[in-house]
N, C-alpha and C positions, 0 to 999 in steps of 0.2 A: 173358810173364814169369810164372812160377809162384812162389808164395809158400809157404814151409813154415810150419807151425803154431807157430813160436816167437813168444812175446809175445802170442799170441792164445788161449792156453789159457783165459784168463778168459772169452773170448767163447764158448768151448765149454761154459760153465756156464749159458747164457741162457734158458727159458720155462715156468715152473711153472704159471701160470694161463692160458696161451694157449689151450689147448683145440684141438679138431680144426678143420679147414676147415669153412666153412659148408656146410649141406646144403640141398637144394631150391632152389638158386639164390639163397639169401638171403645178403646181405653182413653180416658181423658184425665188430665191432671190440672188442678186449680191451685194457685198460690194464694194463701190466706195468712192474715195476721192472727194472733191468739184470740182477739176479740171476735173475729169472724168464725173461728172454730166453735166457740160456745153457742153460736146461733144455730148450728146444725142440730145440736142436742135439743134446743128449744123447739125448733121447727118440726122435729120428728117425734114429738110426744105421741104416744099411741103405738110406737114400734119399739122393739128391743134393739138396742144399738150396740155394736161391737166396734170400738175404736182401737186400731192396731197401730201403735207408734213404732216406726222402724227407721233404719238408715242403711244406705248402701254399704257402709263400712262395717255393719253389724252382721256377722256371719250367722249367729243364731236367729236373728230376725228373718234373714233371707231363707234360711232352712225351714222355718215354720210358716212362711208366707203362703205356700200352696194349701195349707190347712185352713187359712182364712178364706181362700178362694173356694175350697170345697164346702166350707160352712155356709158361705153365701149361696152356692148352688143348691145345697140341701134345703135351705129355707127361702128359696126364691119366691114362693107363693104365700109366705107367711108375713105377718107384720114385723119385718126384720130388716135391718140395714147394716151392712158392713161398710166401714170407712177406714181406709189406710191413710196414715199421716206420716209423711216422710219428714225426718228431722235433719236432713242433709243441709249443709251450708250453701245457701243460694249466692253467696259472694264468689263462689268458684264458678268459672265460666261454663263448665260442662255439666253442672249439677242437674238442671232440669232435663236435659237430654238423657243423662245416665238413669235418672229416676224413670222417665218415660220408657226407655228401652227395657228396664227390668219389669215394669208393670205390663208392658206389651207381651213380653215373654211369658208372664204368669197368667195372661188373659184376665186381668183384674178389671172387669167391666162394671165395677161398683164405684162409689165415690172415692176418689183419690185426691189427697191434698198434699201440698208441701207447706210446712209451717215456716213462714218468713220472719223468724225471730232469732236473735242471738242466743247461743246456748244458755247463758246465764238467765235469760228470761224464761225459757221453757223449763229449765232445770228447777227454777224457783216455783213456777206455777204448777208443774206436774209433780214436784217433789221427788225427782229422780236425778241421777248423775248422767244417765244415758239409756238408750233403748237396750233391750226390748221392754215394751210396756203395752199391755192390753187392758182396756177399761170397758166394762159391760154396764150399760144403763138399762133399767127396766122400762116398761111401757109408760110409766108416770114421769119419766125423765130423770129419775133419781139414780144416783150411783149405786150399783148393786155390788160390784166387786172389781178390785184392781189386781192385776197379775203383773209382777215385776221380775225381771231377770230370769232366773232359773224356774220361777214359779209359773212362767208362761207355759201352760199345758192345754193344748187345744182339745184334748179329750174332756177335760174338766170344763173348759169354756163351752164346748158343745153341749154338755149335760146341763150347765147352768142356763144356756139359751133355751134349750128344750123346756126346762122347768118354767122359765119366765114366760114363754109363749103360751103355756097352758093357763096362766093366771089371767 
């Protein structure tokens, strides 16, 4: 099922402070607000983007995360960008360290963000109750498809990315 970009124009506004993917195999994490997240989509027009929204408490998210890493490695030389977005609560003292530890263990050397918003904000904007959520954007910056909960299937996501890279 393809989803057209209606209602998600706001997501296309998403990552002012995100910065580039890590270099030299180093894993970095940047804290952003929702407005900053939309800038990443805008700034990376011309690339296929996969945004993986996850949380430390989400077992399915963590189980699927290595597939995002593999997808990123498979398309390292293509106009492609993988972005992980942690939805963990930053008001808890150990959150950033816990997120960093998980990403280090996964060798997630792409763009990693922590969304610094209350759940009611991201739930409303993303139209989900909680993770997992994967959103794929085409090279024009348009929303191509949204995968939610049990529909997060990295085999299908990988096929979609391959199709979009050919266009």
